[in-house]
C-alpha positions as CSV (number, residue, x, y, z in Angstrom):
1,M,0.0,0.0,0.0
2,N,1.5,3.4,-1.0
3,P,1.6,6.2,1.5
4,S,-0.8,9.1,1.0
5,P,0.5,12.4,-0.4
6,G,-0.1,13.9,3.0
7,A,2.1,11.3,4.7
8,D,4.9,12.0,2.2
9,H,4.6,15.8,2.9
10,R,4.8,15.2,6.7
11,H,7.7,12.9,6.3
12,S,9.6,15.4,4.2
13,R,8.7,18.3,6.6
14,L,10.1,16.4,9.6
15,A,13.2,14.9,7.8
16,L,15.6,17.4,9.5
17,L,14.6,15.9,12.9
18,A,14.5,12.2,11.8
19,L,18.0,11.4,13.1
20,G,20.7,13.2,15.1
21,F,23.2,13.8,12.3
22,R,20.8,15.9,10.3
23,P,20.3,19.1,12.5
24,F,23.7,18.9,14.2
25,Y,25.7,18.5,11.1
26,L,23.8,21.4,9.5
27,L,24.2,23.6,12.6
28,A,27.9,22.7,12.8
29,G,28.4,23.5,9.1
30,I,26.7,26.9,9.4
31,F,28.5,27.7,12.6
32,G,31.9,26.5,11.1
33,A,31.5,29.1,8.4
34,A,30.0,31.9,10.5
35,S,32.4,31.5,13.4
36,I,35.3,32.8,11.3
37,L,33.3,36.0,10.4
38,L,32.3,36.4,14.1
39,W,35.9,35.9,15.2
40,S,37.1,38.5,12.7
41,A,34.4,40.9,14.0
42,Q,35.5,40.3,17.6
43,F,39.1,40.7,16.7
44,A,38.3,44.0,15.0
45,G,36.3,45.2,18.0
46,W,33.1,45.5,16.1
47,L,31.1,43.6,18.7
48,G,31.9,46.0,21.5
49,S,33.2,45.4,25.0
50,A,30.1,43.9,26.5
51,V,30.9,40.4,25.4
52,A,32.1,38.5,28.5
53,F,34.9,36.5,26.9
54,S,35.9,38.2,23.7
55,G,38.7,37.6,21.3
56,A,40.8,34.5,21.5
57,P,39.0,32.9,24.5
58,W,35.6,33.1,22.6
59,H,37.1,31.7,19.4
60,A,38.8,28.8,21.2
61,H,35.7,28.1,23.4
62,E,33.2,28.2,20.6
63,M,35.2,26.0,18.1
64,L,35.6,23.4,20.8
65,F,32.4,23.4,22.8
66,G,30.3,24.8,19.9
67,Y,31.4,23.3,16.6
68,A,33.2,20.1,17.7
69,F,30.6,19.2,20.3
70,A,27.8,19.6,17.7
71,V,29.5,17.2,15.3
72,I,30.2,14.7,18.1
73,T,26.6,14.8,19.1
74,G,25.3,14.3,15.6
75,F,27.7,11.4,15.1
76,L,26.9,9.7,18.4
77,F,23.1,10.0,18.2
78,T,23.4,8.3,14.8
79,A,26.0,5.7,15.7
80,V,24.5,4.7,19.0
81,R,21.2,3.9,17.3
82,N,23.0,1.6,14.9
83,W,25.1,0.0,17.7
84,T,22.1,-0.7,20.0
85,Q,19.1,-0.9,17.6
86,R,17.4,1.4,20.1
87,P,16.2,5.0,19.5
88,T,18.2,8.1,20.2
89,P,16.6,11.6,20.4
90,T,14.5,12.5,17.4
91,G,11.6,14.9,16.7
92,A,10.8,17.3,19.5
93,A,13.5,16.0,21.8
94,L,16.1,16.4,19.1
95,A,14.8,19.9,18.3
96,A,15.0,20.9,22.0
97,L,18.6,19.8,22.3
98,A,19.5,21.7,19.1
99,L,17.8,24.8,20.5
100,V,19.8,24.5,23.8
101,W,23.0,24.2,21.8
102,L,22.1,27.2,19.7
103,T,21.1,29.2,22.8
104,G,24.6,28.7,24.2
105,R,26.1,30.0,21.0
106,V,24.0,33.1,21.0
107,L,24.5,33.8,24.7
108,A,28.3,33.7,24.2
109,L,28.0,36.8,22.1
110,T,25.9,38.8,24.6
111,P,26.5,40.6,27.9
112,W,25.0,37.5,29.5
113,A,27.6,35.1,28.2
114,A,28.1,33.5,31.6
115,W,24.7,31.9,31.1
116,S,26.1,29.9,28.3
117,A,27.8,27.8,31.0
118,A,24.3,26.7,32.2
119,T,23.0,26.0,28.7
120,D,26.1,24.2,27.6
121,T,26.0,22.1,30.8
122,A,22.4,21.3,30.2
123,F,23.3,20.3,26.6
124,A,26.1,18.0,27.7
125,L,23.8,16.3,30.2
126,G,21.1,16.0,27.5
127,V,23.6,14.4,25.1
128,A,24.8,12.0,27.8
129,L,21.3,11.0,28.5
130,G,20.4,10.6,24.8
131,I,23.2,8.1,24.3
132,G,23.3,6.7,27.8
133,R,19.8,5.3,27.8
134,P,20.1,3.1,24.7
135,L,23.6,2.0,25.6
136,I,22.8,1.0,29.1
137,A,19.4,-0.6,28.2
138,S,21.2,-2.7,25.6
139,C,24.1,-3.5,27.9
140,N,26.4,-2.2,25.2
141,R,29.4,-1.9,27.6
142,R,31.9,-1.6,24.9
143,N,30.7,1.9,24.2
144,Y,29.9,3.1,27.7
145,F,33.0,5.3,27.6
146,F,31.4,7.6,25.2
147,I,29.0,8.7,28.0
148,A,32.1,9.6,30.1
149,L,33.7,11.5,27.2
150,V,30.5,13.6,26.7
151,L,30.4,14.4,30.5
152,A,34.1,15.2,30.5
153,L,33.5,17.8,27.7
154,G,30.7,19.3,29.8
155,A,33.0,19.4,32.9
156,A,35.8,21.0,30.9
157,N,33.4,23.7,29.7
158,L,32.3,24.4,33.3
159,A,36.0,24.5,34.3
160,F,36.6,27.1,31.6
161,H,33.8,29.4,32.8
162,A,34.9,29.0,36.4
163,A,38.5,29.9,35.6
164,L,37.4,32.8,33.4
165,H,35.5,34.3,36.3
166,G,38.3,33.7,38.9
167,L,36.5,30.8,40.6
168,A,39.1,28.2,39.9
169,P,42.8,27.9,40.8
170,F,43.8,27.4,37.2
171,A,43.7,29.3,33.9
172,A,40.9,29.1,31.4
173,G,43.4,27.9,28.9
174,A,44.1,24.8,30.9
175,A,40.5,23.8,30.7
176,L,40.5,24.3,27.0
177,T,43.6,22.1,26.7
178,V,41.9,19.3,28.6
179,G,38.8,19.7,26.5
180,L,40.9,19.4,23.3
181,D,42.5,16.3,24.7
182,V,39.1,14.8,25.2
183,V,38.1,15.5,21.7
184,L,41.4,14.1,20.5
185,F,40.8,10.9,22.3
186,T,37.2,10.7,20.9
187,I,38.5,11.1,17.4
188,A,41.3,8.6,17.9
189,A,39.0,6.0,19.3
190,V,36.4,6.4,16.5
191,A,39.1,6.6,13.8
192,G,40.7,3.4,15.0
193,R,37.5,1.5,14.5
194,V,36.3,3.0,11.2
195,V,39.2,4.2,9.1
196,P,40.9,0.7,8.6
197,M,37.4,-0.8,8.0
198,F,36.4,1.8,5.5
199,T,39.7,1.5,3.7
200,N,39.5,-2.3,3.4
201,N,35.8,-2.2,2.4
202,A,36.3,0.3,-0.4
203,L,39.8,-0.8,-1.7
204,R,40.3,-4.5,-2.4
205,G,43.7,-5.6,-1.2
206,A,44.5,-2.4,0.7
207,G,45.6,-4.4,3.7
208,A,44.8,-1.8,6.3
209,R,45.2,-3.5,9.7
210,R,45.4,-2.9,13.5
211,V,47.8,-4.3,16.0
212,A,46.4,-4.7,19.5
213,A,49.5,-3.6,21.4
214,L,49.9,-0.5,19.2
215,E,46.2,0.4,19.7
216,Y,46.6,0.3,23.5
217,L,49.8,2.4,23.3
218,A,48.3,5.0,20.9
219,L,45.0,5.5,22.9
220,G,46.8,5.1,26.2
221,S,49.3,7.9,25.3
222,V,46.3,10.2,24.8
223,L,44.7,9.3,28.1
224,A,48.1,9.8,29.8
225,L,48.3,13.2,28.1
226,V,44.8,14.1,29.5
227,A,46.0,13.1,33.0
228,A,49.2,15.2,32.7
229,D,47.2,18.2,31.5
230,V,44.7,17.9,34.3
231,A,47.6,17.8,36.7
232,G,49.3,20.7,35.0
233,A,52.5,18.7,34.5
234,A,53.8,20.3,31.3
235,V,57.0,18.3,31.1
236,V,55.2,15.0,31.6
237,A,52.6,16.1,29.0
238,A,55.4,16.8,26.5
239,A,56.9,13.3,27.0
240,F,53.5,11.6,26.5
241,A,52.9,13.7,23.4
242,A,56.2,12.5,21.9
243,I,55.3,8.9,22.7
244,G,51.9,9.5,21.2
245,A,53.3,11.0,18.0
246,L,55.3,7.9,17.4
247,A,52.5,5.6,18.3
248,H,49.8,7.3,16.2
249,G,52.3,7.7,13.3
250,A,52.8,3.9,13.3
251,R,49.1,3.3,13.7
252,L,48.3,5.4,10.6
253,A,51.0,3.7,8.6
254,L,49.3,0.4,9.2
255,W,46.1,1.8,7.7
256,A,47.6,1.9,4.2
257,P,47.1,5.7,3.7
258,W,48.9,5.8,0.3
259,A,46.4,3.3,-1.2
260,T,43.6,5.9,-0.6
261,R,45.1,8.7,-2.8
262,R,42.4,8.3,-5.5
263,A,39.5,7.9,-3.1
264,P,38.6,11.3,-1.6
265,L,36.1,9.9,1.0
266,L,39.1,7.9,2.3
267,W,42.1,10.2,1.9
268,I,40.5,13.0,3.8
269,L,40.3,10.7,6.9
270,H,43.9,9.6,6.5
271,A,45.3,13.0,5.7
272,S,43.4,14.5,8.7
273,Y,44.6,11.8,11.0
274,A,48.1,12.7,10.0
275,W,47.5,16.1,11.4
276,I,47.0,14.4,14.8
277,V,50.5,13.0,14.5
278,V,51.8,16.5,13.6
279,H,49.9,18.0,16.6
280,L,51.4,15.5,19.1
281,A,54.9,16.1,17.7
282,L,54.5,19.9,17.9
283,R,53.1,19.6,21.4
284,A,56.3,17.8,22.4
285,A,58.4,20.4,20.6
286,A,56.5,23.2,22.3
287,G,57.2,21.6,25.7
288,L,60.9,22.1,24.9
289,D,60.2,25.7,23.7
290,W,61.2,24.8,20.2
291,V,57.9,26.1,18.7
292,T,55.0,28.2,19.8
293,P,52.2,26.1,21.3
294,S,49.6,27.7,19.0
295,L,51.0,25.7,16.1
296,A,50.4,22.5,17.9
297,T,46.9,23.6,18.8
298,H,45.9,24.6,15.3
299,A,47.4,21.4,13.8
300,L,44.8,19.6,15.9
301,T,41.9,22.0,15.6
302,I,42.1,22.7,11.9
303,G,43.8,19.7,10.4
304,G,42.8,17.0,12.8
305,I,39.3,18.1,14.1
306,G,38.3,20.1,11.1
307,G,39.4,17.6,8.6
308,M,38.1,14.5,10.4
309,T,34.8,16.0,11.1
310,L,34.3,17.2,7.6
311,G,35.2,13.7,6.3
312,M,32.9,11.9,8.8
313,M,30.0,14.4,8.3
314,T,30.1,14.0,4.5
315,R,30.5,10.2,4.5
316,S,27.9,9.5,7.2
317,A,25.4,12.0,5.7
318,L,25.6,10.2,2.4
319,G,25.3,6.8,3.9
320,H,22.5,7.5,6.3
321,S,20.5,9.4,3.6
322,G,20.6,6.3,1.3
323,R,23.0,7.9,-1.2
324,P,26.0,6.3,-2.8
325,L,29.3,6.7,-1.1
326,A,30.9,8.7,-3.9
327,A,32.6,12.1,-3.7
328,R,31.3,15.0,-5.8
329,G,32.8,18.4,-6.4
330,Y,31.4,19.7,-3.1
331,E,33.2,17.1,-1.0
332,I,36.5,17.3,-2.9
333,A,36.6,21.1,-2.7
334,S,35.9,21.2,1.0
335,Y,38.5,18.5,1.7
336,V,41.2,20.4,-0.2
337,L,40.3,23.7,1.4
338,I,40.5,22.4,4.9
339,Q,43.9,20.9,4.2
340,I,45.0,24.3,2.8
341,A,43.7,26.0,5.9
342,A,45.7,23.7,8.2
343,A,48.9,24.0,6.2
344,A,48.6,27.8,6.0
345,R,48.0,28.1,9.7
346,V,50.7,25.6,10.8
347,L,53.3,24.8,8.2
348,L,53.6,28.2,6.6
349,P,54.4,30.1,9.9
350,L,56.7,27.2,10.9
351,A,58.7,27.4,7.7
352,L,58.4,31.2,7.2
353,P,57.7,33.0,10.5
354,A,57.5,36.4,8.8
355,W,54.4,35.1,7.0
356,H,52.5,34.4,10.2
357,V,49.8,36.9,9.7
358,A,49.4,36.0,6.0
359,G,49.1,32.4,7.1
360,I,46.3,33.2,9.5
361,T,44.4,35.2,6.9
362,L,44.7,32.5,4.3
363,S,43.8,29.8,6.8
364,G,40.6,31.6,7.9
365,L,39.6,32.2,4.3
366,A,40.1,28.6,3.3
367,W,38.3,27.3,6.4
368,G,35.3,29.6,5.9
369,V,34.9,28.7,2.2
370,A,35.3,25.0,3.0
371,F,32.2,25.1,5.3
372,V,30.2,27.3,3.0
373,V,30.8,24.7,0.3
374,F,29.7,22.0,2.8
375,V,26.5,23.7,3.8
376,F,25.6,24.6,0.2
377,G,26.2,21.0,-0.9
378,Y,24.6,19.2,2.1
379,W,21.6,21.4,3.0
380,P,19.3,19.4,0.6
381,I,20.7,16.1,1.8
382,L,20.3,16.9,5.5
383,T,16.8,18.4,5.2
384,S,15.3,15.8,2.8
385,P,14.1,12.3,3.5
386,R,16.3,9.3,2.7
387,I,16.1,8.6,-1.0
388,D,15.5,4.8,-0.3
389,G,12.3,5.5,1.7
390,R,13.8,4.1,5.0
391,P,13.4,6.0,8.2
392,G,16.3,8.1,9.5
């Protein structure tokens, strides 16, 4: 029996709230593009002095607890449903969580920015509940740690606000560093599961593989880095970063990255993971005062987080909307641009320090255009029903 035209209309109208990746990938894409314009406006002083944490603190906070957290939420709401065969938030509940996230982003630009601590905390708790209920109900113990990671991000955000208002014995930057470490561990854990699998499924004979001992070392080095940063032990953190750079470099080499050079949906994941290796190496170097710490930070935020999230958003949006896993011009353009953004912000100033400002300018432009391209190409995909008629 064919559905009525009215049912088709309702299904289309509610497609954006049918599964978590849809609203949160779209919001992350729009914010990823707009944030650069907002950052530039704050940097120029056009937003006035009423903003509670203007300039660099706002930029760092919003890209971590705004952009990255949105992508992680969209991914987890979608993945947990697949892992457990139980529902994650959809419909009104999903819309409410998206509104809470959006409220936090708006509040951060107002004289009442401190209230974004409350909305962001509510958001983190809502996300933890949204994935925790199906994981616990299905006894999916293998993935319980994602609940802890979401709560850890929420705690890092609270710590940032506490430090910003002089209510904590540490600097706000320390909370941001720990938050970045948590996102780094999340990406490393997910990448270890999916990148070798995607590579072998798409490329016959690629031979991507994992070695258990190396997996423990790579992920363990990041957990040790988190602990060192929480303790404020900079020298110890640099040592674990050096170990992590070697471990993650070896891990990536086993995933057959060179075999993916003609497969854009794959090479973006491999190339972006390589920026994690660069980040860890630069963190170790920064601990010895060989390079400025901002180079290490942006290797992770632009190359690692920016590239991996773009790669995962495009791939999962195609797959979960029933479309072929094939890169079009939109995907390739955004992938190339995000790699240019990372290289301009990290490698150009590293090689030519006098070009530091030019590198920042080029990086911001490339990042912004990359996300404009993503939003333009994926708006119809994220707001339309699956083309195969299945729910989701």
